C-alpha positions in Angstrom: 39.7 -22.0 -73.5 40.4 -26.1 -72.7 43.2 -25.4 -75.7 45.7 -23.4 -73.3 45.6 -26.1 -70.7 46.1 -28.9 -73.1 49.2 -26.9 -75.2 50.3 -26.5 -71.3 50.3 -30.1 -71.4 52.3 -31.1 -74.6 54.8 -28.2 -73.3 55.5 -30.2 -69.8 55.2 -33.5 -71.9 58.2 -32.6 -74.3 60.4 -34.1 -72.6 63.9 -50.1 -73.2 64.3 -52.4 -70.7 65.0 -50.6 -67.8 64.2 -51.6 -64.0 61.5 -49.8 -62.7 63.0 -48.3 -59.1 65.5 -45.9 -61.5 66.4 -42.4 -59.2 65.2 -39.2 -60.5 68.3 -38.2 -62.7 66.6 -34.9 -63.5 64.0 -32.7 -62.4 62.0 -29.8 -63.8 60.4 -27.1 -61.8 58.1 -24.3 -63.2 56.9 -21.4 -61.1 53.9 -19.3 -61.5 56.7 -16.5 -62.7 55.9 -18.1 -66.3 52.6 -17.6 -66.8 52.9 -15.6 -69.0 54.6 -17.8 -71.8 52.6 -20.7 -70.7 49.7 -18.5 -71.4 51.0 -17.2 -74.8 51.7 -21.2 -75.8 48.0 -21.7 -74.8 46.3 -19.2 -76.7 48.8 -19.7 -79.6 46.7 -23.0 -79.9 43.1 -21.5 -80.6 44.5 -20.6 -83.8 44.9 -24.3 -84.3 40.6 -24.4 -83.1 39.8 -22.4 -86.2 37.8 -24.4 -88.9 37.7 -27.5 -87.2 34.5 -28.8 -87.1 32.5 -30.2 -84.3 30.5 -33.6 -84.1 26.7 -33.0 -85.3 24.8 -32.3 -82.4 20.8 -33.3 -82.4 18.3 -31.4 -80.9 14.7 -32.3 -80.1 12.7 -29.3 -80.1 9.0 -31.1 -79.4 7.8 -34.4 -79.8 8.0 -33.6 -83.9 10.2 -31.3 -84.2 13.8 -31.4 -84.1 16.6 -29.3 -84.9 19.8 -31.2 -86.7 23.2 -28.9 -86.1 25.7 -30.0 -88.5 29.6 -28.8 -89.2 30.0 -26.3 -86.5 33.3 -24.4 -86.8 35.0 -21.8 -85.1 35.8 -18.5 -87.5 36.9 -16.5 -84.9 38.4 -16.9 -81.1 40.1 -14.5 -79.6 40.6 -14.0 -75.7 42.8 -10.8 -74.3 45.5 -12.7 -72.4 45.4 -10.2 -69.4 41.9 -12.3 -68.8 43.0 -15.5 -68.5 44.7 -16.7 -65.2 46.6 -20.1 -64.8 47.1 -21.6 -61.5 48.9 -24.5 -60.2 46.4 -26.6 -58.2 44.8 -29.2 -56.3 46.5 -32.0 -58.4 47.6 -30.0 -61.5 46.7 -26.9 -63.3 43.6 -24.6 -63.3 42.7 -21.9 -66.1 40.3 -19.4 -65.8 39.2 -17.0 -68.8 37.3 -14.1 -68.7 35.9 -11.9 -71.6 36.3 -14.3 -74.4 34.8 -13.8 -78.2 34.1 -15.8 -80.9 31.7 -16.6 -83.7 31.3 -19.4 -86.3 29.4 -21.2 -88.7 27.0 -24.1 -89.3 24.7 -26.0 -91.5 21.3 -26.3 -89.9 18.6 -29.1 -90.6 15.4 -28.4 -88.8 12.8 -31.3 -89.6 9.2 -30.3 -88.4 6.1 -32.8 -89.5 7.2 -33.7 -93.3 9.5 -30.8 -94.2 13.2 -30.6 -94.3 14.3 -27.1 -93.7 17.9 -27.1 -94.6 20.3 -23.7 -94.7 23.3 -22.3 -93.1 23.7 -20.6 -90.1 26.1 -18.2 -87.9 26.6 -17.8 -83.8 28.7 -15.2 -82.1 29.4 -15.0 -78.7 30.8 -12.1 -76.1 31.8 -11.8 -72.7 32.2 -15.6 -72.3 34.1 -16.8 -68.9 35.7 -20.6 -68.8 37.2 -22.6 -65.9 39.2 -25.7 -66.6 41.3 -27.5 -64.3 43.3 -30.7 -65.0 45.0 -33.1 -62.9 48.4 -34.6 -63.9 49.6 -38.1 -63.2 51.9 -40.4 -64.0 51.0 -43.6 -65.7 52.3 -47.1 -65.5 54.4 -46.5 -68.5 56.2 -43.2 -67.2 54.0 -41.0 -69.5 52.0 -38.3 -68.6 48.5 -38.5 -68.3 45.4 -36.2 -67.7 42.3 -35.7 -66.1 39.4 -33.5 -65.9 38.9 -32.3 -62.1 36.8 -29.0 -63.4 34.8 -27.7 -66.8 32.6 -24.6 -66.3 31.2 -22.3 -69.2 29.2 -19.5 -69.0 28.1 -17.6 -72.1 25.3 -15.2 -71.4 25.8 -12.8 -74.7 25.3 -15.4 -77.6 23.6 -14.3 -80.8 22.1 -17.0 -83.4 21.2 -16.2 -86.8 19.4 -19.1 -88.4 19.7 -18.0 -92.4 17.0 -17.8 -95.0 13.6 -17.5 -94.3 14.0 -19.6 -91.4 16.4 -17.1 -89.9 14.6 -14.3 -90.4 11.7 -16.1 -89.1 12.9 -17.2 -85.6 15.3 -14.0 -85.2 13.9 -12.5 -82.6 12.7 -15.5 -81.2 14.2 -16.1 -77.4 14.0 -20.0 -77.7 16.5 -20.3 -80.1 19.2 -18.1 -78.4 18.4 -19.7 -74.6 18.5 -23.3 -76.8 22.0 -22.2 -77.8 23.1 -20.7 -74.8 22.6 -23.8 -73.4 24.4 -25.9 -75.7 27.3 -24.0 -75.3 26.8 -23.9 -71.6 26.0 -27.7 -71.1 27.7 -29.3 -74.1 31.2 -28.4 -74.0 32.5 -29.8 -70.7 30.8 -33.3 -71.8 32.6 -32.7 -75.7 35.9 -32.0 -73.7 35.7 -35.0 -71.8 34.1 -37.6 -74.5 36.4 -36.4 -77.4 39.1 -34.0 -76.0 40.3 -35.6 -73.0 41.2 -39.4 -74.8 43.0 -37.5 -77.9 45.3 -35.5 -75.1 46.2 -39.1 -73.2 46.7 -41.4 -76.9 48.9 -38.0 -77.9 50.6 -38.2 -74.8 51.5 -41.8 -74.8 52.3 -42.1 -78.2 55.1 -39.4 -77.4 58.7 -40.9 -77.4 60.1 -40.6 -74.1 63.7 -42.3 -75.4 66.0 -39.8 -77.1 69.0 -41.0 -79.2 72.1 -39.1 -78.5 74.3 -40.5 -80.4 73.9 -42.9 -83.2 77.3 -44.4 -83.7 77.4 -45.9 -80.0 73.8 -46.5 -79.6 73.5 -44.1 -76.5 70.3 -43.0 -75.7 68.8 -41.2 -72.9 65.5 -41.9 -71.2 63.3 -39.2 -70.2 60.2 -41.1 -68.9 58.7 -39.6 -65.7 60.3 -41.2 -62.4 57.6 -40.3 -59.9 54.6 -38.5 -59.4 54.3 -34.2 -60.2 54.5 -32.2 -57.3 52.4 -29.4 -57.3 51.9 -26.4 -55.1 50.3 -23.3 -55.3 53.6 -21.8 -56.7 55.3 -24.3 -58.2 55.0 -27.4 -60.4 58.1 -30.1 -60.2 58.6 -32.8 -62.7 60.5 -35.8 -62.1 62.4 -37.6 -65.1 64.4 -40.6 -65.0 67.2 -39.1 -67.0 68.5 -42.0 -67.5 71.6 -42.3 -69.9 72.4 -45.6 -71.4 73.2 -48.0 -74.1 70.2 -50.3 -75.7 70.7 -53.9 -74.1 73.6 -53.0 -72.0 73.5 -54.0 -67.8 73.0 -50.6 -66.3 72.7 -52.4 -62.3 75.9 -50.9 -61.5 74.2 -47.5 -61.4 72.0 -48.7 -58.4 75.0 -48.5 -55.7 75.0 -45.7 -53.3 77.8 -43.8 -54.5 76.5 -43.6 -57.7 73.0 -43.1 -57.1 73.3 -39.8 -56.0 70.6 -37.9 -53.4 66.9 -37.1 -54.0 67.0 -33.5 -56.0 65.4 -31.0 -54.0 64.2 -27.4 -54.7 64.7 -24.7 -52.4 63.7 -21.3 -54.5 60.9 -19.9 -56.5 62.6 -16.5 -58.2 63.0 -17.9 -61.7 60.5 -19.2 -63.9 62.2 -22.6 -64.3 64.9 -24.8 -62.2 66.6 -27.3 -64.0 67.8 -30.2 -61.0 70.6 -32.8 -62.3 71.7 -35.9 -59.9 74.5 -37.3 -60.1 72.9 -40.4 -61.3 72.8 -38.4 -64.6 76.0 -37.9 -64.6 77.0 -41.5 -63.6 74.5 -43.0 -65.9 76.9 -41.2 -68.3 80.3 -42.6 -66.8 78.8 -46.2 -67.5 77.9 -45.5 -71.1 82.0 -44.7 -71.5 82.8 -47.6 -69.9 80.7 -49.7 -72.0 81.2 -48.1 -75.4 84.7 -49.9 -75.4 87.9 -48.5 -77.0 88.3 -44.7 -78.0 91.0 -43.1 -80.1 92.2 -39.8 -80.2 95.1 -38.6 -82.7 98.3 -37.2 -82.2 98.2 -33.5 -80.1 101.1 -31.1 -81.3 104.6 -32.0 -80.2 107.7 -30.6 -80.5 110.3 -32.2 -83.2 111.9 -33.7 -79.8 108.9 -35.1 -78.5 108.3 -36.8 -82.0 111.7 -37.9 -82.7 111.6 -39.6 -79.5 107.9 -41.3 -79.5 109.5 -42.2 -83.1 112.6 -43.9 -81.7 110.7 -45.7 -79.2 108.0 -47.2 -81.8 105.1 -45.1 -80.6 102.3 -44.2 -83.4 99.5 -42.7 -83.3 96.3 -42.7 -82.9 96.1 -44.3 -78.9 93.9 -46.3 -78.1 91.9 -45.6 -74.5 89.8 -47.8 -72.8 87.9 -47.0 -69.4 89.3 -49.9 -66.7 86.0 -49.2 -64.6 83.2 -46.2 -65.0 84.1 -43.0 -64.3 83.1 -41.7 -60.9 81.3 -38.2 -61.0 80.9 -36.4 -57.6 79.2 -33.5 -57.0 79.3 -31.2 -54.1 79.4 -27.4 -52.9 82.7 -26.6 -55.0 81.5 -28.2 -58.2 81.6 -31.1 -60.2 84.4 -33.5 -59.3 85.0 -36.5 -62.0 87.9 -39.2 -61.8 88.7 -41.7 -64.5 90.8 -44.6 -64.5 91.9 -46.0 -67.7 94.7 -47.6 -70.3 96.2 -45.7 -72.9 97.3 -48.1 -75.4 99.7 -47.1 -78.1 99.3 -47.8 -81.9 102.4 -49.7 -82.1 102.2 -53.3 -79.8 103.6 -52.0 -76.9 102.2 -52.9 -73.2 99.8 -50.6 -72.2 100.0 -47.6 -69.8 97.7 -47.5 -67.1 96.5 -43.8 -66.3 94.1 -41.7 -63.8 92.6 -38.2 -64.3 90.9 -35.9 -61.9 89.2 -33.1 -62.2 86.8 -30.3 -61.3 84.2 -28.9 -63.6 81.5 -26.2 -63.5 78.5 -26.5 -65.3 76.3 -24.0 -67.3 73.5 -23.9 -69.7 74.1 -22.7 -73.2 70.5 -22.5 -75.0 69.7 -26.4 -74.9 73.2 -27.4 -73.8 74.6 -28.0 -70.7 78.1 -27.0 -70.8 81.3 -27.0 -68.8 82.6 -23.5 -69.7 85.9 -24.4 -66.7 87.4 -27.6 -66.3 90.9 -28.0 -64.4 91.7 -31.9 -65.5 95.0 -33.9 -64.8 95.7 -36.8 -65.8 98.7 -39.2 -64.7 100.2 -41.7 -66.2 102.3 -44.5 -63.8 104.6 -45.3 -66.6 107.2 -48.6 -65.4 109.4 -48.4 -68.8 111.0 -46.4 -70.6 108.4 -46.4 -73.5 106.2 -45.4 -70.9 108.2 -42.3 -69.7 108.4 -41.3 -73.1 104.9 -41.4 -73.9 103.9 -40.2 -70.6 103.5 -35.9 -71.7 101.8 -36.9 -75.1 99.5 -39.2 -73.7 98.8 -36.7 -70.9 98.2 -33.7 -72.9 96.5 -36.2 -75.8 93.9 -37.3 -73.2 93.4 -34.4 -71.6 92.6 -32.7 -74.9 90.0 -35.3 -75.8 88.2 -35.3 -72.1 88.2 -31.2 -72.3 86.6 -31.3 -76.1 84.2 -34.1 -75.1 83.1 -31.8 -72.6 83.4 -28.5 -74.5 80.5 -29.9 -77.1 77.9 -30.0 -73.6 74.8 -32.3 -73.3 71.7 -31.5 -75.1 68.8 -31.0 -72.8 65.1 -32.0 -74.4 63.2 -29.6 -74.8 61.1 -28.6 -77.6 62.5 -26.9 -80.5 62.6 -23.2 -80.0 62.8 -23.0 -76.6 65.5 -21.2 -74.6 66.6 -21.3 -71.6 68.1 -18.3 -70.0 70.9 -19.3 -67.0 70.3 -17.0 -64.2 72.2 -18.9 -61.2 73.8 -22.4 -60.2 73.7 -24.0 -57.0 75.7 -27.4 -56.2 74.6 -29.3 -53.3 75.6 -32.7 -52.2 74.9 -35.2 -54.6 73.3 -32.8 -57.2 72.7 -29.4 -58.6 70.4 -26.7 -59.6 70.1 -24.1 -62.1 67.6 -21.6 -62.3 66.4 -19.3 -64.9 63.9 -18.0 -67.5 62.4 -19.7 -70.2 62.2 -17.9 -73.7 59.9 -19.1 -76.8 59.2 -17.5 -80.2 55.6 -17.5 -81.6 57.2 -19.4 -84.8 58.4 -22.1 -82.2 55.2 -22.4 -80.8 53.2 -22.5 -83.7 55.9 -25.3 -85.0 54.6 -27.4 -82.2 51.1 -26.5 -81.9 50.7 -27.9 -85.5 51.9 -30.9 -85.0 49.6 -31.6 -81.5 47.6 -34.8 -82.5 49.0 -36.0 -85.6 
């Protein structure tokens, strides 16, 4: 039913003053291999439609008889997942359902001349087929918006019981069977267009596209859409800004050629999903580190001789480290490389020591985090004094530990709670990398996301 598609949109969307021409830092590809999990997510939504009243419907039977249907609700909805097909086509997605069964109840008020016949009734349907198509677009605010491109319902097997003496009187009257069949076949699509679609787009527009990643330093990630969604018969490619930033600080440095990276291109469809990460994303992290001011790290493990030498030189910890320029992160077929220039300032009032750190890092995914399972980072100092020579080794070891600890924590990827991304393979290209894998989502997680729909 339509809810399957709407739930799929909610799944997809669950991703300040910034220039409009921001490159794409992250791109997600969902392939048709993920059809089963997307259908399961959508079918979970059916439970949320139970016991939710539909708008009242007034049906003029004749010039003197009106049939008012109030408080219609579904009490049962069931779809065999094998009878539901989700496709990527046109400007978005289309789902076809066969053999859906439902049951419900309603209050009726039949006004015939001067009489008013009120009572409760029930309805049932079997073998229902439905086709819903939605186009996916990016609105001017960078949010996902949807338009219905196709809608068809066909319910040939419908039975109605109007209840009470009236129900007995018209139980075999084919007119009422055809009346309810026509209402179902012809009124559901206008209902979706009039009531459901505005609610869906309002909900999508209200979703925050900025995630706070560090409260202390006010660091955020902008996940608004950076371009249009690309659809093929087997894939859905969704581009995100993927811009890490501090509120109110300038990010123009990111638009230089050496920091923008290259366009993210997917070549494969043999996994459920692919995550593309551009140099732009990593370099925006580097700019934030540069703009975040001074970092502190405590004294590393030292020998007694090293401690004595530092004490003799009047050097105390913690050390203050300040980036002299934004670190540059590059991606090539060999992996991800980092280049850092900074100043190390001991707590004692001594001359700052310039240092350079370089290293190669491999990327991985652990559940919902980008992680760095291996790295080879080396920091070199340029001491020009005896005091600088004394501090060289502890500063070198301490800064390496600091950077490695920073990388070991990983970088959170904004997936809905309960969604797992199981890493399959990683390909490195010039300017970006692509991680292919499979998606997993528990029923409890699906229900949690669905229950928040439209709130």
